[in-house]
N, C-alpha and C positions, 0 to 999 in steps of 0.2 A: 414432406419433411426435407429440410436442406441436407442434413447429414447423410441419409441414405443415397440421395442423388449424387452428392459430392463423392461419397465413398465408391459408388459404382464407376464414376468417371476416373477416379484415381486408379482403380483396379484395371480399367481398360488401358490407361496410359502405361501402367506397369507392364502389362502384356505386350504393349508396343515396344517398350524399351528392351524387353527380352528378345522379341522377334527380330529387332534390328541390331541386336548385340551392342546395346549402349547401357550397360549396368551403371555407369557413372551418373546417368540422368535419373536412375532409379533412387539415388540417395535422397534427392529432394522430395520425390514422390513418397518414399517411405516415411519421411518426416511429416508430410501432409497427412498420410494415412494414420500415423500415430496421433496427430493432433485431432483428427476427426473421431478417433476411437475414444477420446475423452472429451466429450462436448460440454465440459463444465462451464457454467455461467455463474460466476461468483457475485453474490449480492451481500455487501456488508450492512448489517443492521447496527447502527451506531446511535449514540445519544448520551445524555447526562444520566447521572445516578438515579435509579428508581423511577424511570419514565415509562416502563412497560415494554422494554425491548424483548426480554425473554418470553413474556406471555404472548407478545405479538408473534414470535416465531412458533411458539406452541400452537397458537390459534391457526396459523397458516397451514401447519402440517397435521393439526388435530391430534397432537401427542404431547405428553408432558416430558419433554427432553431437556428443557432448560430450567434452572431454579427460579422460582417466582415468589418465595416466601418473603414476608415483609422484613424479616430480620437477617436474611442472607442475600447474597447477590452473586452473579456470575463473576468468576475471577480469572478465567482463561477463555480464549475463543472456542466456540463450539460450532463445528461445521455439520450441517444437516443436508444430506444428499440422498438420491434415489438408490434403492437396493431391492433385491428380491425378497428380503426379509429384514425385520427389525434387528439391528445390531449396534454395538457401541464399542469404541476403542479409545484408549488414551495414548497419545504420542509424546514420548519423553525425549529429551536431548541427552544422549549418553556420549559425552566426549566428542561432539560434533556429528554423531550418527543418530538418526531418528529410530526410535524403538517403539513398536506398537504393542500394546497390551489390551487384550479383549476383556471387557467387563460387562456384567449384566446391564441391560438398558435401564432397568428400574433403579439401579444403584449409581447411575452416572452422575446424578445431581450431587451425591455425596463427595464426588471427586473434583467437580469443576466449580463448586461454590467456594465462598470465602472460608468455610469451615472445613475445607478439604484436608488441612493439616499437611503431614509429610507426603501424602500422595500427590501434592501439587509441586513438589520439588522438581525442578527442571522440566515441568510439564509445558509443552509447547501449545497443544490444542487437544480438543476432543473431537472425534469423528463419529457421526451417527448416520446410519442408513435406514430408510423407511420406504415401504412400498406405497408411495403416494403419487397419484397422477400429476399433481402440480410439479413434482420434482422429476418426472419421467423425461422431460425435454432437456435435462442437464442442469436445471436450476439448483444452485447450492446456496443455502442461506447460512450466513456466518454471524452468529450472535456474539458481539464483542463485549468485553467487560465494561460495565459502568464504572466511572472513576470519580464520581462526585463533581462533575463539571467538565465540559470540553476544554476548559482553560487549565486543566491539570496536566502535569508532566506525563502522566500515563497516556494522555491523548496523543502523544508523539507516536506510539505504536500504531494507532488507528490511522493517523495521518500518513505514516510511512507506507501503510498497506493500500492506500487509495489508488496508486497507479496499477496495482495488481487486480483491482476489482472491475467488473463489468458494469456494476451499478451500486449506488449507495442509497440506503433509506435512513433518513434522519428522523429519529423518534422523539417526540416531545408530547407530554400529556396536556390535557385541556385545562389544567389548573391555572396556567398563565400563558401570556404571549411569549414569543421568542425572546431569548436573552441575547446580549451582545456576543458571548462566546459561541452560541448556536449559529448566529448569522455569520460570524467570522469563519466557522467551520464549513458552512455551506458555500461560502465564496471559495475557500480552499478546495473543496470537493469539486466544484465546477471547473477548476483549473486542471485537476488531475484525473478526473473520472468522467467517462463519456455520458453517463446517465445518472441523474440525481432525483430522488423523490422525497417528499416530506410527509410524515405520518403523524397525525394528532390522535393520541390514544385516550382511553378512559372516558369516552363520551357518555357512557352510562352513569358516571359519577358526577359529572358537572353539567347542569342544565344550560349553562351559558356557553357551551362549547362552540356554538355557531358564531358567537361574537368573537371568540378567541381565533377561530379560523379566519374570520374577516380581518382581524388585526394582523395575523401572521401573513396573510396574502399581501397586505399593505406593506409590511416590513420587507417581504421578498421583492416587491416591485421597486421600493426605494433603494434596496441594496443591489438591484440589477441581477438578481438570481432567478434563473428560469427553471423553477422546480414546481411540479404539480403537487397539490396538498390533498391528502386522503384522511378523512375523519373516520375513525373506526372504534369499535368496542370489542376487545378480545373476549371479554366475559360473555357477551351475547353470542359471539361466534362459537365459542366452545359449548355454551348451553344449547344453541340451535343444532349443532352437530351431534350432541349427545342425545337429543330428543327428536331429531329429524324434523325440526320445526322450520319450515321455509320462511315464515314471517320473521322469526328471530334472526335467521341467517341474512335476510335482506336488510333488516334494521341494523345489523352489525356494521354495515358499510364496507365489508371486505371485497365485494364483487368488483368495484372499480380498481382496488389495489391489486387484486389477482389479475385483472385484465391488463393493468400496467406492466406487471411482471412478465406476463406471457407475450404481450404484443410489443412492448417497448424494449424489453430486456432480452428475453429468450429469442424472439424473432430477429432482433438486431444482431445477436450473436450468430444466428443462422445465416443472415445476410453476409456477415464478415467471413463465415466459413465458405459461402458460395464464392465470394470475390477472391479470397486468397487461394482457394483450390483452382478456380478458373485461371488465375495468373500463373500458378505453378504448371498446370497442364498446358496452357498456351505456350509458355516458355519452352517446355519440353518438345511440344509439337514443332515450334519454330526451328529448334536445333536439329530435330530429326529431319525436317524438310530441307535444311541448309545443304546437306550433302547431295541429296537428290537434285535440288535446284542447280547446284554448281555443275554436276555431271550433265544434266539436261541442257544447260546453257552451252556447255562445250560441244555437245553432240549436235545441237541445232545450228551453232555458228562456229565451225572449226577454226575460222580465220582469227577469231578473237579469243580462242581458248588459252593461248599462251599469256595474253594480257590478264585474263581471268585468274590464271594460276599465280601470276605475280601479285595481283591484288589480294588474293586470298592468303598468300604466304606472308605478306606484310601485316595483314590482320591477325594472323596466327602469332607472329612475333610480338605484336602489341599485347595479345592475350597472354602470352608467356611471361611478358614483363609484369603483368598484373599479379602473377603468382609469386614474384620475388618480394623479399622483405623490404627492398628499396623502392617498391612501388609507391606512388604518391598517396594512394588511399591507405596503404599500410602505415606510412609515416604520419599521415593525418590522424589516423585512429590511435596509434600508440602515444604520440605527443599530445593529442587532444585529451585522452583519458588522464594522462599524468597531470596536464594543466588543470583539468576540471577538478580532479581530486584535491589538488592544492588550493584552488579557488574556493571550492565548497567548504573545505576545512577552515580556511581563513574566514570565510563569511560566517560560519557557525560560531567560531571562537569570538569573532568581533561582536556579533549580536549578543552572545551570552556574557561577554566581558562588560558590555554596556549595562546589561541587566544586573550583574554583580555589583558594579559601582553604584548604581542607583539604590540597590537593596542595602548596601552597607551605609549609604548616606541616611536612608530612612532609619536604620537601626541606631545610628549615632544621634539622631534627633529625638529619639523616644526610648522608653524602657521596653525591651522586647517582651517582658512578661505581661504588659498591658495591651500590646497591639498584635500579639502573635497570630491570632486567628485571622484577622484582617490582612496581616502581612503575608501569611502563608498563601492565602487565596490570591492576593495580588501577585506574588512571585510565580505561582503556578500559571496564572494567566499570561504573564510576561514571557515565561519560558516557552509556553505552548505557542504563543504568537511567533517567537523567534524561530523555534524548530519548524513550525508549519511553513514559514516563509522560506526556510532553508530547504525543506523537502520540495516545495513547489519549484524553487530555482534549480534544484538537482534534476528533477524530471524534465523541466524545460530545456536545460542545457544538454541533457542526454539526447533528447529528440533533435536538438540543433546539431549536435555532433553527428548523429545518424544521417541527417540530411547532407552535411558537408562531405562525409565519407562517400555517400551515394553519388554525389555530384562528381567527385574526383575519380571514382571508379568509372562512371559513365564517360569521362573524358578519354579514357584509355580503351574503351570498348563500346562499339555501337550496339548497345543492348538496352532494352527497357528494364528499369529497376522497379521491382515490385514494392508495395508498401512495406515499410519496416515497422514492426511492432515490438517494442521493448517489453519483454516479459518480466514480471515481477517475481519475487520470491515469497516466502512464507510471511505470515503476520509477524511483524518485528517484535523484538523483546521489549518488555515494559521497563519503566524506571520507577524505583521505589519513591513514595512521596517524601516530601521534606520532613525530616525528623525534628520534633520539638525537643530542644535541649533540656536536660533535667537541671534547671537552674536552682541555685541555692535559695531557699525561702528565707524571708526576713519578717516573720510574724510579730504579733504583739509581745509574745513571751520572749522572743529573741531580742526585740528592741529593749524590753525592760531589763533583761540580763546584761546586755551590752552597756546600757545607760548606767546601771548600777555599778558595773565594773569601772567605767570611766569616772563616774561620780565619786566612787570610793577613793580612787587615786587622787582626785582633786581635793577632797576633804582632808585626806591624810597629809598631802603635801602642804596645803595652805594652813591646815590646823597646826602642824608642827612649826611652820614659820611664824605663826602668830603667837604660839606658846612662849616665844622668847620675850614678848612684850606683856606677858602676864595673862593672856587670854586662854580660855579652855580649848581643848582639841576641837570640840564642837561649838562653834560660835557663828554668828550671822555671816561673817566674812567667809569662813571655811564652807559653810553650807551653800552660800551663793556660788562659790568657786566650784563646788561639787556639781551643782546643777549645770553650770556652764560647761565644765569638763564632760559631764555625762551627755549633754546635748550634742557637743562637738563629736564625741565618740560615736554616737548613734548616726550622725550625718556622714561621718567618714566611712563607717561600716556600710551604710546604705549605698554610698557612692562606689565603694569597692565591690559590693555584690552586683550593683547595676553594671559596672564596667566588665565584671566577669560574665554576666549574662550576655552583654553585647559581644564579647569575644567568642563565647560559645555559640551564639546565634550566627555570627559571621562564619565561624568554622562549619556550622551545619549548612549554611547557604553555599559555601565553596565546595563542600563535599557533594551536595546535591547537584550543583552546576557541573562538577567534574563527572559525575555519573551520567548526567544528560549528554554532555559532550562526548563521552566514550560511546554510549549506545547509539545516539543519533549519528555521530561520525561514522561508526561502523555500518549503519544502515545505508548512509549515503555512499560510502565507498563500495559496499556490496552492490548497490543499484548500478553504479557506473561500471563495475567489473562485469556484472551480468551483461550490460549493454555492450561492453567491449568484446566479450566472448561471442555473443550472438552475432554482432556485426562481422567479426573476424571469420567465424565459421560460415556465415551466409555468403560473404563475398569470396572467400577462398573456394568454396564449392562452386560458385558461379564462374569464377575464373578458370577452374579446372574443366568445367563443362564447356565453356567457350573454346578453350584450347583444343579439347578433344574434338569438338564439332568442326572447328576450322581445319584441323588436321585431316579429318575425314573428308571435308569439302575439297581440300587441296588434292588429296589422293583421288577423289572422284573426278575432279577436273582433269588431272593428268591421265587417268584411264580413258577419259573421253577423247583425248588427243590420240591415244594409241588404238582406239577402237576402229576396226576396219569398216569401210563404207558400207559393205554388205550387211553388217550386223547392226548398223545404226538404227534403222527403222524399228527393228524388234526391240532394241534396248530403249529407244525413246518411248515406245508404247508401254514397256514395263515400268519405266521411271514415272511416266504420267499416271499410271495406275497406283503406284506406291505413294506418289504425291497426293493423289486424290484421297487415299486412306488417311494420310497424316493430316491433311487439311480438314477432313471430316472430323478428326479428333479435336482440332482447334475450333471448329464450328460448334461442336458439342460443349466445349468450354465456354464459348460466348453465350450459348443458349442457357447454360447454367445460371449465369448472371441475369440474363434477360427474363428468366422465369421467376426471379425473386420478387 
């Protein structure tokens, strides 16, 4: 296992920093130790409404932890991870603070489903622990809410969470081939997440599932999406696990999917742990060796010792400059984040303003009451596409900024820059769906009443006018006028109600767009702020380490000048021994990666 080997190496490096009195180098190692202590590998299980996501998670862990009833669905994310015993907890947002509440595992479904009621107020997620070997390696399955289509505004939450995931499983049942929103989501996932898999569920219900898989594979090939497809039956998996039936378990198709999760996801995370730990330990070993190497060089070549001290002093001055707020990397980071936040907000507003204009034009061209269902679906799709593009751009620009800052830092210090990984936050907040306005109805009864009211006025007015020429109040002329007046009143009232419906529909659209802008804008700003803090802390610690190491190297070189000739041989032997120990630590770091 990668984590035990990496943890042992970190402990060895920490021992070395204590022995050589370099606690500043231990800060990075403590962070690596904390990272290894939580080897979570997040896999988002996503898909459209009622595609079998929750049952897939249940089948993978062989436990009913997610709601699968035909009449209810998952309403909040549910994280399933390894634990010594089965447990469940609800995580609420209480004025910006996460509050955990333990609940019985068998009652969890009542809280996370759409029927959860008040218990879902400010509920961020549910957390479940199970003693399952599949989860023992750190695998965390996240069952995300189904939202009636990936083109829904709710899908913004899942899209925002993609950069935080180690892998994504797109779930679609065997009833039909991939839809356009599903393919669009897969393209977005490929941009933001390192590993993507596709799962076709309910193969036990649809005999033609093999044809659907073939069509889906063709769609993925045309879309340029490199994702492996797994056809499974959760029902067969659960039935086989309940009866210990090996034939049913094999027929369920879960073996390749589980292999994918273990080999492509968990193993890949282990490789990342190996590489990042190796980089951290090697950097520490190099800085520990720097002081010994400087003193050793001075002892072996006293004539060049003064030049070495001068060179090291200049390097220390450059490292000290990196710690100042006026350093180029600091300016690049601060200005870059401010510019990116402005650009991202402008991009989001520009995209959503275009959607709003097009939506209002559609409402002007038709009666909202007759097109509302199709209009709402279209709007959700457009909003989802706009927010997804904004999220992709945010993640890409954050990575670009990290590279710029790393380059500018490297200009001021001759040091290798480790890989920068921008960590994500929690699964983002959801956006309520577009509300259908309660438009005024204009049924047959109302039409008759309005027509009679207008007709009565016409009959009365024309009847009184014709009475002066000797005609009765009710006469052919007054009756015809009543019909004309009644018809006009009905048309005017219909136009008034339709205009009111349009105004209410436009208000609903603007309110929905405003909510999307607020939530997605916050998610994007949070992503960039997290990137800023991570980069700032990383390079600040690195600058302090370099300054301390170079100061030690300068002092060591100066000591070498002052060392008496009689003591040099013994000191050289001691330094070479210490260097051997430190280089052995670096060799173990190299071996950690070589053994992956």
